[in-house]
C-alpha positions in Angstrom: 12.5 31.8 115.0 14.0 35.1 113.8 12.8 36.3 110.4 15.4 38.0 108.2 13.2 40.6 106.5 15.7 41.2 103.7 15.0 37.7 102.4 11.5 38.9 101.5 11.8 42.3 99.7 15.4 43.4 99.3 16.1 41.4 96.2 15.4 43.0 92.8 14.4 39.5 91.4 11.1 38.3 92.8 10.0 34.7 92.6 6.9 33.5 90.8 5.5 30.2 92.2 3.8 27.6 90.1 0.1 26.5 90.3 -1.2 22.9 90.1 -3.4 21.5 87.4 -7.1 22.2 88.2 -10.6 21.4 87.2 -13.1 24.1 87.9 -16.8 24.2 87.3 -20.1 22.4 87.7 -19.7 18.7 87.7 -15.9 18.7 88.3 -16.3 16.5 91.3 -17.9 13.8 89.2 -14.5 13.1 87.7 -12.7 12.5 91.1 -12.5 8.7 90.8 -11.3 8.9 87.2 -8.6 11.4 88.0 -7.4 9.4 91.1 -7.1 6.4 88.9 -5.2 8.3 86.2 -2.8 9.6 88.8 -2.0 5.9 89.6 -3.8 5.8 92.9 -5.0 2.4 94.0 -5.6 3.0 97.7 -6.2 6.5 98.9 -6.3 8.2 102.3 -9.3 10.5 102.2 -8.7 13.3 104.7 -11.5 15.5 105.9 -12.9 17.3 108.9 -16.0 15.1 108.6 -18.6 17.2 106.8 -21.1 15.1 108.7 -24.7 15.4 107.5 -23.8 16.9 104.1 -23.6 13.7 102.2 -20.6 14.9 100.3 -18.1 12.4 101.7 -20.4 9.4 101.0 -20.9 10.7 97.5 -17.2 11.2 96.8 -16.2 7.8 98.3 -18.7 6.2 95.9 -17.2 7.9 92.9 -13.7 6.9 93.9 -14.5 3.3 94.6 -16.5 3.0 91.4 -13.2 3.3 89.6 -11.7 0.5 91.6 -9.7 2.7 94.0 -9.9 1.7 97.6 -10.6 4.4 100.2 -9.3 4.7 103.8 -11.3 7.4 105.6 -9.5 9.8 107.9 -12.1 12.2 109.2 -10.1 13.4 112.3 -8.8 16.6 110.8 -9.6 19.6 113.1 -10.3 23.1 112.0 -7.1 25.1 112.3 -5.3 21.8 111.7 -3.1 20.7 114.5 0.4 19.1 114.3 -1.1 15.9 115.7 -3.6 15.8 112.8 -0.7 15.7 110.2 1.3 13.2 112.2 -1.7 10.9 112.8 -2.7 11.0 109.1 0.8 10.2 108.0 0.9 7.2 110.4 -2.5 6.0 109.0 -1.3 6.4 105.4 1.7 4.2 106.1 -0.1 1.6 108.2 -2.8 1.2 105.6 -0.3 1.1 102.8 -1.9 4.0 100.9 -0.4 5.4 97.7 -2.2 8.7 97.4 -4.2 11.3 99.4 -7.5 13.1 98.6 -8.4 16.0 100.9 -12.0 17.1 100.9 -13.2 20.3 102.6 -11.7 23.7 103.2 -8.2 24.8 104.1 -8.0 22.7 107.2 -8.3 19.4 105.2 -6.0 20.6 102.5 -3.3 22.0 104.9 -3.4 18.9 107.1 -2.9 16.7 104.0 0.0 18.9 102.8 1.6 18.5 106.2 1.0 14.7 106.2 2.7 14.4 102.9 5.7 16.3 104.2 6.0 13.9 107.1 5.6 10.9 104.9 8.3 12.1 102.5 10.7 12.8 105.3 10.5 9.5 107.2 8.2 10.6 109.9 10.0 13.9 110.9 7.9 16.1 113.2 5.7 18.4 111.1 6.7 21.4 113.2 10.2 21.2 111.7 8.8 22.5 108.4 7.8 26.0 109.4 9.1 28.8 107.1 10.4 28.7 103.6 11.4 25.7 101.5 12.3 23.3 104.4 11.6 20.1 102.4 14.6 18.1 101.3 12.7 15.4 99.5 10.8 16.6 96.5 8.9 13.3 96.1 5.6 13.6 98.0 2.6 11.3 97.8 0.1 12.2 95.1 -2.6 14.6 96.3 -6.0 15.7 95.0 -7.7 18.6 96.8 -11.5 18.9 96.5 -12.8 22.2 97.9 -16.2 22.5 99.6 -15.8 26.1 100.5 -15.0 29.3 98.6 -12.3 30.6 100.8 -9.2 28.5 101.3 -7.0 28.8 98.2 -4.9 26.0 99.6 -5.7 23.8 96.7 -3.7 26.1 94.4 -1.0 27.6 96.6 2.4 26.6 97.8 1.5 27.4 101.5 0.0 25.5 104.4 -0.7 26.4 108.0 -0.4 24.2 111.1 -0.9 24.8 114.8 1.9 23.6 117.0 0.3 22.3 120.2 3.3 20.8 121.8 3.4 23.7 124.4 -0.1 24.8 125.1 1.2 27.6 127.4 2.6 29.0 124.2 0.6 27.6 121.2 2.0 28.6 117.9 0.2 28.7 114.5 2.8 28.7 111.8 3.0 29.0 108.0 5.1 26.9 105.6 5.8 27.9 102.0 7.2 25.1 99.9 6.8 24.3 96.2 7.0 20.6 97.0 3.7 20.8 98.8 1.7 21.7 95.7 -1.2 19.4 95.1 -1.3 17.3 91.9 -4.8 18.3 91.1 -7.2 20.9 92.4 -11.0 20.4 92.1 -13.4 23.3 92.6 -17.1 22.6 92.0 -19.6 25.3 93.0 -22.2 22.6 93.6 -20.3 21.4 96.6 -20.6 24.8 98.2 -24.4 24.7 98.4 -24.4 23.0 101.8 -22.0 25.5 103.4 -23.9 27.3 106.1 -24.5 31.0 105.7 -22.2 32.3 108.4 -19.3 30.2 107.1 -19.9 31.3 103.6 -19.5 34.8 104.9 -16.4 34.0 107.0 -14.8 32.2 104.0 -15.7 35.1 101.8 -13.7 37.5 104.0 -10.8 35.0 103.8 -10.9 35.5 100.1 -11.0 39.3 100.4 -8.0 39.1 102.7 -6.2 36.8 100.1 -7.0 39.3 97.4 -6.4 42.6 99.2 -3.1 41.7 100.9 -1.1 41.1 97.7 -2.8 44.1 96.2 -1.2 46.4 98.8 1.8 44.1 99.6 5.3 45.4 100.2 6.4 42.9 97.5 4.3 44.8 94.9 4.6 41.8 92.6 3.2 42.8 89.2 2.1 39.3 88.0 -0.2 39.0 91.1 -1.9 42.4 90.8 -4.4 41.5 88.1 -5.7 38.5 89.9 -5.9 40.4 93.1 -7.9 43.2 91.6 -10.4 41.1 89.7 -10.9 38.9 92.8 -12.0 41.9 94.8 -14.5 42.9 92.1 -15.9 39.3 92.1 -16.3 39.3 95.9 -18.2 42.6 96.0 -20.5 41.3 93.2 -21.1 37.8 94.4 -20.5 37.3 98.2 -23.7 38.8 99.6 -25.8 36.7 97.2 -23.8 33.6 98.0 -24.5 34.1 101.7 -28.2 34.9 101.5 -29.1 32.8 98.4 -26.9 29.8 98.8 -28.2 27.8 95.8 -27.6 30.7 93.5 -25.2 29.1 91.0 -23.9 32.3 89.5 -22.9 33.6 92.9 -21.4 30.4 94.0 -19.4 30.2 90.7 -18.3 33.8 91.1 -17.0 33.1 94.6 -15.3 29.9 93.3 -13.4 31.9 90.8 -12.7 34.7 93.3 -11.1 32.4 95.8 -9.1 30.6 93.2 -7.5 33.6 91.6 -7.1 35.4 95.0 -4.9 32.4 96.1 -2.9 32.7 92.9 -2.4 36.4 93.8 -1.0 35.7 97.2 0.9 32.7 96.0 3.7 35.0 94.8 2.4 38.4 96.0 2.4 37.8 99.7 0.0 38.2 102.6 0.2 40.5 105.6 -1.1 41.4 109.1 -4.7 40.3 108.5 -3.4 36.7 108.3 -0.8 37.3 111.0 -3.5 38.4 113.4 -5.8 35.6 112.4 -3.1 33.0 113.0 -2.3 34.4 116.4 -6.0 34.4 117.5 -6.4 30.8 116.2 -3.3 29.7 118.1 -4.6 30.9 121.4 -8.4 30.5 121.0 -8.9 28.1 118.1 -11.4 30.4 116.3 -12.4 29.9 112.6 -9.7 31.3 110.3 -12.2 33.1 108.1 -14.0 34.7 111.1 -10.7 36.0 112.4 -9.8 37.5 109.0 -13.3 39.1 108.8 -12.8 40.8 112.2 -9.1 41.7 111.5 -9.5 43.0 108.0 -10.9 46.6 108.4 -8.5 47.2 111.3 -5.5 46.1 109.3 -6.7 48.1 106.3 -6.9 51.2 108.5 -3.4 50.5 109.9 -1.9 50.1 106.4 -3.7 53.2 104.8 -0.8 55.6 105.2 1.6 53.2 103.4 -0.7 52.4 100.4 -3.5 54.9 100.2 -3.3 55.0 96.4 -3.9 51.3 96.2 -6.8 51.5 98.7 -8.3 54.3 96.6 -8.1 52.0 93.5 -9.9 49.3 95.6 -12.9 51.5 96.4 -14.6 51.3 93.0 -14.0 47.6 92.9 -16.1 47.4 96.1 -18.9 49.4 94.5 -18.0 52.9 95.7 -18.6 55.9 93.4 -15.3 57.8 93.7 -15.5 60.4 90.8 -15.9 63.4 93.2 -13.4 62.1 95.8 -9.8 62.8 96.4 -7.4 59.9 96.5 -7.4 60.0 100.3 -11.2 60.1 100.5 -11.4 57.2 98.2 -9.0 55.2 100.3 -11.1 55.9 103.4 -14.2 54.9 101.4 -12.6 51.5 100.7 -12.3 50.8 104.4 -15.9 52.0 105.0 -17.1 49.6 102.2 -15.4 46.7 104.0 -17.0 47.7 107.3 -20.4 47.9 105.6 -20.0 44.5 104.0 -19.0 43.1 107.4 -22.2 44.4 108.9 -24.3 43.3 106.0 -23.1 39.8 106.4 -23.4 39.6 110.2 -19.7 39.5 111.1 -19.2 40.0 114.9 -18.0 43.5 115.9 -14.9 42.2 117.6 -13.2 39.2 119.1 -14.6 39.9 122.5 -18.2 39.5 121.3 -17.5 36.0 120.0 -18.9 33.4 122.4 -20.7 30.1 122.1 -24.2 31.7 121.7 -23.1 33.7 118.7 -20.6 31.4 117.1 -21.9 28.1 115.7 -18.6 26.5 115.1 -17.4 27.1 118.6 -14.4 25.0 119.7 -13.2 27.2 122.6 -12.6 25.3 125.9 -12.5 21.9 124.1 -9.8 19.5 123.3 -6.3 20.9 124.0 -8.0 24.2 124.7 -10.0 23.0 127.6 -9.7 25.2 130.6 -9.2 28.4 128.6 -12.9 29.4 129.0 -15.7 30.1 126.6 -14.7 33.7 125.8 -11.8 35.6 124.3 -9.3 37.0 126.8 -9.2 40.7 125.8 -6.8 41.8 128.5 -3.8 44.1 127.8 -1.5 41.1 128.5 -3.2 39.1 125.8 -3.2 42.0 123.3 0.6 42.1 123.7 0.9 38.3 123.4 -1.1 38.4 120.1 1.2 41.2 118.9 4.3 39.2 119.7 2.9 36.2 117.9 2.2 38.3 114.9 5.8 39.6 114.7 7.0 36.0 114.4 4.5 35.2 111.6 5.9 34.6 108.1 3.1 36.7 106.6 4.3 39.8 108.5 7.3 40.8 106.3 5.2 41.5 103.2 2.8 43.8 105.1 3.1 47.3 103.5 3.5 49.3 106.7 6.3 48.6 109.1 5.2 46.7 112.2 6.5 46.5 115.7 5.0 45.0 118.8 4.2 48.4 120.1 2.8 49.9 116.8 0.3 47.0 116.5 -1.2 47.3 120.0 -3.9 49.9 119.3 -5.0 47.9 116.2 -5.2 44.6 118.1 -7.0 46.3 121.0 -9.6 47.7 118.7 -10.1 44.2 117.2 -10.6 42.8 120.6 -13.2 45.2 122.0 -13.8 48.1 119.6 -16.8 48.6 117.2 -17.4 50.6 114.1 
């Protein structure tokens, strides 16, 4: 689908998108059943990737049922939610005569739920028809509560959701939809639910937050109402992410990352994203890697690519990341911001590049499984794949807000370094 770039930035009036009601803080999840009942839910479809072994689903089901609300469990959502996940969930919702949805987990659960709601509201239309901006024609969606168990997604407060179109596995396509009708009715963020998130996924999700904050900070949209949240989120990440990774029961760090991810999503909600997410979506489409991991590998490369277009903003970012810049020029400070991101990446054990990601180093490996069976257990880093990724990125709805102009050719060195290069 061709993207008309002037729809994004050539208008003097920029649009601010609303946020849903939210409950944030220790113990928020204890109110889930009460809130579901107050929203009029009597039989809910609880959508999740499973969270097996954590005890979270069992606990939340108990809190919901204690209020007299029936629960139908749909734990078939996959990471990088697929079109089939949204369609299957919508069918289950209707066959079980549900009247509300509760999603529990990270962005995959929330995005799949948003997609299912779109399908339900539009009489079973294929979810892949909703790619892009404001494709919904029915504004009445099923009620939705989103309960986050990771500090990364932001989906619980944004007007965006991401789905992978698997209808043609020779050309898989991970797409983004932006639609005010997909907003959840209630977001719940409780740092206690983050305690069981493994270290590496805490790190990956944290880099997702850094991408969410930094991209609107340097965005071509340059949307003033987003900048304060973006800036403060970066500061919170630098302060709290390492502790959250290596001291996972540290309440201050988990709470700090909860706030960082929440306000970062509010920043990109109207301020836009960019090539970090475009690259992540393309890699996910072809290899089904974790979105946060993709963002972590892509981030320093995209920052370097964008430096010439926004070096003043990158320079302002450096002190937020803990860099002493008093004796630096603006350009030196901008370079130092990139160096700080690389150092954080190394400190948190992020793989050097996509080529180094394989089953032995990647706990959440899904390569060569499901619809991706036959693609092998490693990332194809060939020149042909580098070009394929670049072409996918140019069709991504995050690309128009990127601060530096992009073409298939201009992106190739950046992608090639992300595939095989090291810092």
